[in-house]
MIVOGU-530790 format. One record per residue (C-alpha): y, z, x; residue in three letters. Coordinates in steps of 0.1 Angstrom, whole numbers, padded with zeros to 4 digits, always signed. Layout:
YZXALA/...
//
This chain:
+0000+0000+0000MET/+0024+0008+0029GLU/+0020-0027+0043ARG/+0026-0042+0009THR/+0058-0022+0004VAL/+0071-0028+0040PHE/+0064-0066+0037PHE/+0081-0067+0003SER/+0111-0048+0016ASP/+0114-0072+0046ALA/+0114-0103+0023VAL/+0141-0087+0001PHE/+0162-0080+0032ALA/+0158-0115+0046ILE/+0167-0131+0013ALA/+0198-0109+0009MET/+0208-0118+0045THR/+0203-0155+0039LEU/+0226-0154+0009LEU/+0256-0145+0030VAL/+0251-0175+0053LEU/+0268-0197+0027GLU/+0300-0177+0030LEU/+0316-0197+0058ILE/+0354-0203+0063ILE/+0360-0233+0085PRO/+0373-0226+0120GLU/+0405-0238+0134GLY/+0426-0237+0102LEU/+0463-0234+0105ASP/+0482-0208+0084GLN/+0492-0232+0056GLU/+0455-0243+0050HIS/+0440-0208+0052LEU/+0449-0198+0016GLY/+0433-0231+0003ALA/+0402-0224+0024ALA/+0399-0189+0010LEU/+0404-0202-0026ALA/+0377-0229-0020ALA/+0353-0201-0009ALA/+0356-0182-0042VAL/+0327-0200-0060PRO/+0304-0192-0030GLU/+0315-0156-0030PHE/+0309-0152-0068ILE/+0275-0168-0065ALA/+0267-0145-0035TYR/+0279-0114-0054ALA/+0258-0123-0085ILE/+0227-0130-0064SER/+0231-0099-0042PHE/+0234-0078-0074THR/+0204-0094-0090VAL/+0183-0089-0058LEU/+0195-0053-0055GLY/+0184-0046-0091ILE/+0151-0063-0085ALA/+0145-0044-0053TRP/+0153-0011-0070LEU/+0129-0019-0098SER/+0102-0029-0073HIS/+0108+0002-0052HIS/+0106+0025-0083ARG/+0074+0009-0095LYS/+0057+0010-0061PHE/+0064+0047-0057THR/+0039+0054-0085VAL/+0015+0024-0080ILE/-0009+0042-0056HIS/-0037+0016-0054ARG/-0039-0022-0053TYR/-0063-0050-0061ASP/-0063-0087-0055ALA/-0044-0097-0087PRO/-0017-0071-0079LEU/-0013-0086-0044GLN/-0012-0121-0058ALA/+0015-0111-0083LEU/+0035-0094-0056ASN/+0033-0125-0034LEU/+0045-0146-0064LEU/+0074-0123-0068LEU/+0083-0126-0031LEU/+0081-0164-0035PHE/+0109-0163-0061PHE/+0129-0137-0041ILE/+0127-0159-0009ALA/+0136-0191-0027VAL/+0167-0175-0044LEU/+0192-0185-0017PRO/+0185-0222-0025MET/+0196-0221-0062PRO/+0224-0198-0052THR/+0237-0224-0028SER/+0231-0252-0054PHE/+0251-0231-0080LEU/+0280-0224-0056SER/+0283-0260-0045ASN/+0276-0279-0077TYR/+0280-0253-0105GLY/+0305-0256-0133GLY/+0310-0287-0155GLU/+0296-0312-0130ILE/+0260-0307-0141SER/+0239-0282-0161PRO/+0211-0282-0135TRP/+0225-0257-0110PRO/+0229-0231-0137ALA/+0195-0240-0152VAL/+0176-0237-0119LEU/+0194-0205-0111TYR/+0186-0190-0145ALA/+0149-0200-0142LEU/+0145-0184-0108VAL/+0162-0151-0119ILE/+0141-0150-0151ALA/+0110-0156-0130ALA/+0118-0127-0106VAL/+0120-0102-0135PHE/+0091-0116-0155LEU/+0069-0113-0125VAL/+0081-0077-0119LEU/+0071-0069-0154ASN/+0037-0087-0149LEU/+0031-0065-0118ILE/+0038-0033-0139TRP/+0017-0045-0168TRP/-0012-0054-0145HIS/-0010-0021-0126ALA/-0012-0001-0159TRP/-0041-0021-0173ARG/-0060-0019-0139ALA/-0053+0019-0137LYS/-0035+0015-0104LEU/-0007+0039-0114ILE/-0006+0076-0107GLU/-0015+0098-0137PRO/+0021+0113-0137VAL/+0032+0081-0155VAL/+0023+0085-0192ASP/+0024+0057-0218GLU/+0060+0064-0229PRO/+0072+0061-0193MET/+0051+0030-0188TYR/+0065+0013-0219ARG/+0101+0023-0209TYR/+0097+0007-0175LEU/+0081-0023-0190LEU/+0110-0029-0214TRP/+0138-0016-0192ALA/+0143-0048-0172MET/+0133-0073-0200LEU/+0170-0080-0210PRO/+0175-0097-0176VAL/+0150-0126-0181PRO/+0158-0128-0218VAL/+0196-0133-0211VAL/+0190-0158-0183PHE/+0165-0178-0203LEU/+0189-0179-0233LEU/+0216-0192-0211SER/+0195-0224-0203ILE/+0201-0242-0236PRO/+0238-0231-0234VAL/+0240-0249-0199ALA/+0233-0282-0215PHE/+0264-0277-0238ILE/+0286-0261-0211SER/+0275-0250-0177ALA/+0305-0227-0174ASP/+0296-0210-0207ALA/+0260-0205-0195ALA/+0273-0185-0165MET/+0295-0164-0188TYR/+0263-0156-0209VAL/+0249-0139-0178TRP/+0275-0111-0182ILE/+0255-0100-0213LEU/+0229-0086-0189VAL/+0252-0056-0184ILE/+0254-0043-0221PRO/+0218-0053-0226ALA/+0207-0031-0197LEU/+0228-0003-0209LEU/+0210-0003-0242LEU/+0177+0004-0224THR/+0190+0035-0206ARG/+0173+0061-0228ARG/+0146+0073-0205ARG/+0116+0094-0214PRO/+0106+0123-0192ARG/+0077+0121-0168LEU/+0046+0140-0178ARG/+0039+0170-0157ARG/+0007+0169-0138PRO/
//
């Protein structure tokens, strides 16, 4: 389990580091072009901030789940590798979104939404499988299992709902993502852990 967690943490860390590589201000600018260069970097910074936040939420969720998943089996390892695939690929749709997002095409927003939804759906699949395969410590009772199963579900739901919106207006689809915040706040009522 330690190797699984350490490897997962490393992939999250590398993906978060790769995100920042898009934030480049050209060298050798004079003072009158510096403001325009900073303004041009705003879309990249927004895409970076969104992706970093999403990766942070995903890492926290993964970390919490793997503090109580005390055993593993082959399906759990396969699901974890699938999750890490989507984590590692996230810098690509982030770059696509920052360079070509907006009204040019719906596809940057669509691809980004699909990858984010996949991350959180696979996180839920990991938790669902761990419960069914009895890989979770007994301190987690059914109410806590259900709470953690549903707690992150608003993220993939909101991102998947933004996909049809992107074909009407790519900018509007990105504004739909803001709904994740109130949706997550609605899932904050947390049951207590059962005492051993």
